[in-house]
C-alpha positions in Angstrom: 119.7 171.1 292.2 119.8 167.4 291.7 120.8 165.9 288.3 117.3 164.5 287.8 115.9 168.0 287.8 118.2 169.2 284.9 116.9 168.8 281.4 119.2 169.9 278.5 118.1 171.4 275.3 119.6 168.5 273.4 117.2 166.2 275.2 114.1 167.9 273.9 115.2 169.5 270.5 114.1 168.2 267.1 117.0 166.9 265.2 115.4 167.3 261.8 115.1 170.7 260.3 115.0 172.4 256.9 117.8 174.7 255.6 117.4 177.0 252.6 119.4 179.6 250.8 118.4 183.2 251.4 118.1 183.9 247.7 115.4 181.2 247.3 111.9 182.4 246.7 109.3 181.7 249.4 107.6 179.3 247.0 110.9 177.4 246.4 111.6 177.2 250.1 108.1 175.9 250.9 108.3 173.3 248.1 111.4 171.8 249.6 110.3 172.0 253.2 110.2 168.4 254.6 109.8 169.1 258.3 106.7 171.2 258.6 106.4 170.3 262.3 109.4 172.7 263.1 107.3 175.5 261.7 110.5 177.2 260.5 113.3 177.3 257.9 116.9 177.8 258.8 118.6 180.2 256.4 122.1 179.0 255.6 125.2 181.1 255.9 126.5 182.6 252.7 130.1 182.2 253.7 132.1 181.2 256.8 131.9 184.6 258.4 128.2 185.0 257.9 125.5 184.1 260.4 122.5 181.8 260.2 119.0 183.3 259.7 115.6 181.9 260.5 112.1 182.2 258.9 109.0 181.1 260.8 105.9 180.1 258.9 104.2 182.9 260.8 106.7 185.3 259.3 105.6 184.1 255.8 102.0 184.4 256.8 102.4 188.0 258.0 104.9 189.3 255.5 103.8 187.5 252.3 100.3 186.1 252.7 98.7 188.9 254.7 100.7 191.6 252.7 99.4 190.0 249.5 102.9 189.5 248.1 103.7 186.9 245.5 105.6 183.9 246.9 107.3 183.7 243.5 108.7 187.2 243.7 109.5 187.4 247.4 112.9 186.0 248.5 113.5 184.3 251.8 116.0 187.1 252.8 113.1 189.6 252.7 111.2 187.8 255.4 114.0 186.2 257.5 115.4 187.2 260.9 119.2 187.4 260.8 121.2 186.7 262.8 119.2 184.0 264.4 119.5 183.7 268.1 121.1 180.3 268.7 121.0 178.0 271.7 123.7 175.7 273.0 122.7 172.0 273.3 123.8 171.7 276.9 121.8 174.7 278.1 119.2 173.9 280.8 115.7 174.2 279.3 114.7 176.7 282.0 117.4 179.1 280.9 116.5 178.5 277.3 112.8 179.3 278.0 113.8 182.4 279.9 116.0 183.5 276.9 113.1 182.9 274.5 110.9 185.1 276.7 113.4 187.9 277.0 113.9 188.1 273.2 110.3 187.3 272.3 111.1 184.2 270.2 109.4 180.9 270.0 112.1 178.7 268.4 115.8 178.7 267.7 118.5 176.7 266.0 120.6 174.5 268.4 124.3 175.0 267.6 127.2 173.0 269.0 130.6 174.3 269.9 131.9 174.1 266.4 129.1 176.4 265.1 127.2 173.5 263.4 123.4 173.4 263.6 122.4 170.1 265.2 118.7 170.7 265.7 116.0 173.2 266.5 114.1 173.8 269.7 110.8 175.5 270.5 108.8 176.4 273.6 106.5 173.5 272.7 109.4 171.1 272.8 110.6 172.4 276.1 107.2 172.2 277.7 105.9 168.9 276.2 109.1 166.9 276.3 111.0 168.5 279.2 108.7 170.0 281.8 107.5 166.6 283.1 111.0 165.5 283.8 111.6 168.5 286.0 108.6 167.7 288.3 
């Protein structure tokens, strides 16, 4: 495989993302959400031995809106997925896409070697920003 046909996750990920506490209500989390284009919220670790979580807007639609629950009485931890499957920034987007398919996810936090989130990547990012570079 030539170097030109290799696209890393870091090349297509969004560097801006929203991070919230799990104890926040759904309303509080949505009110502070600045990067709606990521369609997700990262749930912060509670302590150093904890793991990140993730909440997709579709999770809120299914588990709060469609279930007719109050966004003021529903906490993020009630609708999040934890632990979130994370992706290394140097992973080839083809492997990341295969991993997404295997686990049935559409987006994931990008975490560097120190365990710090540096972005978020989705199938859309990989296809729209990365696929053309592979052809």
